[in-house]
GUKEDREN-553696 format. One record per residue: residue in three letters; residue number from 1; x, y, z of N, C-alpha, C in turn. Coordinates in nm, 3 decimals. Layout:
 marfi gukol    n.px    n.py    n.pz   ca.px   ca.py   ca.pz    c.px    c.py    c.pz
   Ala   NUM       X       Y       Z       X       Y       Z       X       Y       Z
...
//
This chain:
 marfi gukol    n.px    n.py    n.pz   ca.px   ca.py   ca.pz    c.px    c.py    c.pz
   Unk     1   0.082  -0.119   0.000   0.000   0.000   0.000   0.087   0.126   0.000
   Unk     2   0.193   0.124   0.080   0.282   0.241   0.088   0.345   0.271  -0.048
   Unk     3   0.385   0.166  -0.119   0.445   0.183  -0.252   0.344   0.249  -0.346
   Unk     4   0.219   0.204  -0.341   0.116   0.259  -0.428   0.092   0.407  -0.396
   Unk     5   0.081   0.440  -0.268   0.059   0.579  -0.228   0.176   0.666  -0.275
   Unk     6   0.297   0.617  -0.260   0.414   0.693  -0.305   0.415   0.711  -0.457
   Unk     7   0.380   0.607  -0.529   0.374   0.617  -0.676   0.266   0.715  -0.719
   Unk     8   0.152   0.712  -0.650   0.044   0.807  -0.680   0.092   0.949  -0.655
   Unk     9   0.159   0.970  -0.542   0.208   1.104  -0.508   0.303   1.156  -0.615
   Unk    10   0.385   1.069  -0.671   0.480   1.111  -0.775   0.410   1.162  -0.901
   Unk    11   0.283   1.126  -0.920   0.207   1.176  -1.035   0.162   1.320  -1.015
   Unk    12   0.163   1.366  -0.892   0.111   1.499  -0.858   0.221   1.604  -0.866
   Unk    13   0.179   1.728  -0.892   0.275   1.837  -0.901   0.270   1.929  -0.780
   Unk    14   0.150   1.960  -0.732   0.136   2.066  -0.632   0.076   2.022  -0.500
   Unk    15   0.036   1.899  -0.487  -0.029   1.853  -0.364   0.075   1.816  -0.260
   Unk    16   0.053   1.861  -0.137   0.143   1.830  -0.026   0.136   1.681   0.006
   Unk    17   0.251   1.622   0.030   0.256   1.478   0.057   0.172   1.438   0.177
   Unk    18   0.156   1.527   0.274   0.077   1.495   0.393  -0.071   1.475   0.360
   Unk    19  -0.115   1.519   0.243  -0.254   1.502   0.201  -0.278   1.372   0.126
   Unk    20  -0.171   1.299   0.098  -0.182   1.176   0.018  -0.158   1.056   0.108
   Unk    21  -0.269   0.995   0.151  -0.266   0.881   0.242  -0.366   0.777   0.192
   Unk    22  -0.364   0.657   0.248  -0.459   0.555   0.202  -0.605   0.599   0.206
   Unk    23  -0.642   0.683   0.303  -0.782   0.725   0.312  -0.813   0.853   0.235
   Unk    24  -0.717   0.899   0.155  -0.738   1.018   0.072  -0.844   0.990  -0.034
   Unk    25  -0.943   1.078  -0.043  -1.042   1.071  -0.151  -0.977   1.141  -0.271
   Unk    26  -0.915   1.060  -0.355  -0.827   1.114  -0.459  -0.900   1.202  -0.560
   Unk    27  -1.027   1.176  -0.584  -1.101   1.256  -0.682  -1.134   1.396  -0.629
   Unk    28  -1.113   1.418  -0.500  -1.135   1.551  -0.442  -1.009   1.636  -0.440
   Unk    29  -0.896   1.578  -0.480  -0.772   1.656  -0.488  -0.785   1.760  -0.598
   Unk    30  -0.735   1.881  -0.573  -0.743   1.988  -0.673  -0.680   1.948  -0.805
   Unk    31  -0.577   1.865  -0.799  -0.505   1.825  -0.921  -0.575   1.715  -1.000
   Unk    32  -0.681   1.655  -0.946  -0.743   1.541  -1.013  -0.808   1.587  -1.143
   Unk    33  -0.762   1.531  -1.253  -0.816   1.560  -1.386  -0.818   1.430  -1.466
   Unk    34  -0.876   1.436  -1.583  -0.877   1.318  -1.669  -0.735   1.281  -1.712
   Unk    35  -0.649   1.380  -1.725  -0.508   1.353  -1.760  -0.440   1.277  -1.648
   Unk    36  -0.467   1.316  -1.524  -0.408   1.246  -1.410  -0.463   1.103  -1.403
   Unk    37  -0.590   1.085  -1.437  -0.648   0.950  -1.440  -0.574   0.863  -1.541
   Unk    38  -0.543   0.918  -1.657  -0.467   0.843  -1.757  -0.326   0.812  -1.708
   Unk    39  -0.265   0.907  -1.639  -0.132   0.884  -1.582  -0.137   0.774  -1.476
   Unk    40  -0.244   0.773  -1.398  -0.263   0.669  -1.297  -0.275   0.532  -1.362
   Unk    41  -0.353   0.522  -1.467  -0.370   0.395  -1.539  -0.235   0.347  -1.593
   Unk    42  -0.157   0.439  -1.649  -0.025   0.403  -1.703   0.070   0.359  -1.592
   Unk    43   0.068   0.429  -1.479   0.155   0.394  -1.366   0.121   0.255  -1.313
   Unk    44  -0.007   0.226  -1.297  -0.049   0.096  -1.245  -0.009  -0.014  -1.342
   Unk    45  -0.023   0.011  -1.471   0.018  -0.087  -1.571   0.168  -0.114  -1.563
   Unk    46   0.247  -0.008  -1.547   0.392  -0.022  -1.543   0.440  -0.088  -1.412
   Unk    47   0.387  -0.043  -1.300   0.436  -0.089  -1.170   0.379  -0.224  -1.130
   Unk    48   0.250  -0.245  -1.158   0.181  -0.367  -1.112   0.146  -0.464  -1.224
   Unk    49   0.168  -0.424  -1.349   0.131  -0.505  -1.465  -0.017  -0.542  -1.460
   Unk    50  -0.098  -0.443  -1.425  -0.243  -0.458  -1.413  -0.307  -0.345  -1.493
   Unk    51  -0.415  -0.376  -1.562  -0.487  -0.275  -1.638  -0.609  -0.229  -1.560
   Unk    52  -0.605  -0.105  -1.515  -0.723  -0.044  -1.453  -0.814   0.006  -1.563
   Unk    53  -0.943  -0.002  -1.541  -1.034   0.059  -1.637  -1.111   0.171  -1.567
   Unk    54  -1.189   0.242  -1.644  -1.259   0.357  -1.588  -1.355   0.317  -1.477
   Unk    55  -1.414   0.198  -1.485  -1.503   0.152  -1.377  -1.427   0.135  -1.247
   Unk    56  -1.305   0.085  -1.253  -1.224   0.070  -1.131  -1.203   0.205  -1.065
   Unk    57  -1.172   0.304  -1.145  -1.149   0.439  -1.091  -1.280   0.500  -1.043
   Unk    58  -1.384   0.485  -1.120  -1.514   0.541  -1.085  -1.568   0.481  -0.956
   Unk    59  -1.547   0.352  -0.935  -1.602   0.284  -0.818  -1.521   0.304  -0.691
   Unk    60  -1.399   0.349  -0.703  -1.313   0.371  -0.586  -1.326   0.516  -0.540
   Unk    61  -1.329   0.533  -0.409  -1.331   0.668  -0.353  -1.197   0.707  -0.294
   Unk    62  -1.133   0.612  -0.229  -1.006   0.641  -0.163  -0.893   0.568  -0.235
   Unk    63  -0.772   0.608  -0.203  -0.656   0.538  -0.259  -0.654   0.393  -0.213
   Unk    64  -0.697   0.367  -0.090  -0.700   0.230  -0.040  -0.797   0.144  -0.122
   Unk    65  -0.913   0.198  -0.155  -1.009   0.124  -0.237  -0.952   0.098  -0.377
   Unk    66  -0.883   0.195  -0.429  -0.820   0.177  -0.561  -0.712   0.070  -0.554
   Unk    67  -0.634   0.072  -0.448  -0.530  -0.030  -0.428  -0.593  -0.169  -0.417
   Unk    68  -0.705  -0.180  -0.348  -0.774  -0.310  -0.336  -0.820  -0.359  -0.474
   Unk    69  -0.866  -0.267  -0.558  -0.907  -0.305  -0.694  -0.788  -0.359  -0.772
   Unk    70  -0.672  -0.299  -0.753  -0.550  -0.347  -0.819  -0.515  -0.486  -0.768
   Unk    71  -0.519  -0.504  -0.636  -0.483  -0.632  -0.576  -0.574  -0.745  -0.623
   Unk    72  -0.700  -0.715  -0.647  -0.794  -0.817  -0.696  -0.760  -0.862  -0.838
   Unk    73  -0.687  -0.781  -0.912  -0.652  -0.815  -1.050  -0.517  -0.883  -1.062
   Unk    74  -0.441  -0.883  -0.953  -0.307  -0.945  -0.958  -0.321  -1.095  -0.950
//
C-alpha cells in the first residue's frame, strides 16, 4: 500500500505529501483531472502489470479502495 501511495504522489505536481494517504479521496484533490487519471492507469500498468479501467477508478473513492481493486486483479 505504501508503494502505491508513493507512486500516486509522484504523479502529482502541487499537492502536499501529507494530504496523500490511504484514506485520501483522490477525486477531491485539486489536481485530479482526466489527464491524471490516464497517468494513474499508465503507472499501475507499469508498476503492477495490471490494467485499470474507468469503472475501477469510478467505483473507488479512496486510494485504499483503488489499491484493493489493483490487488484483486493481480
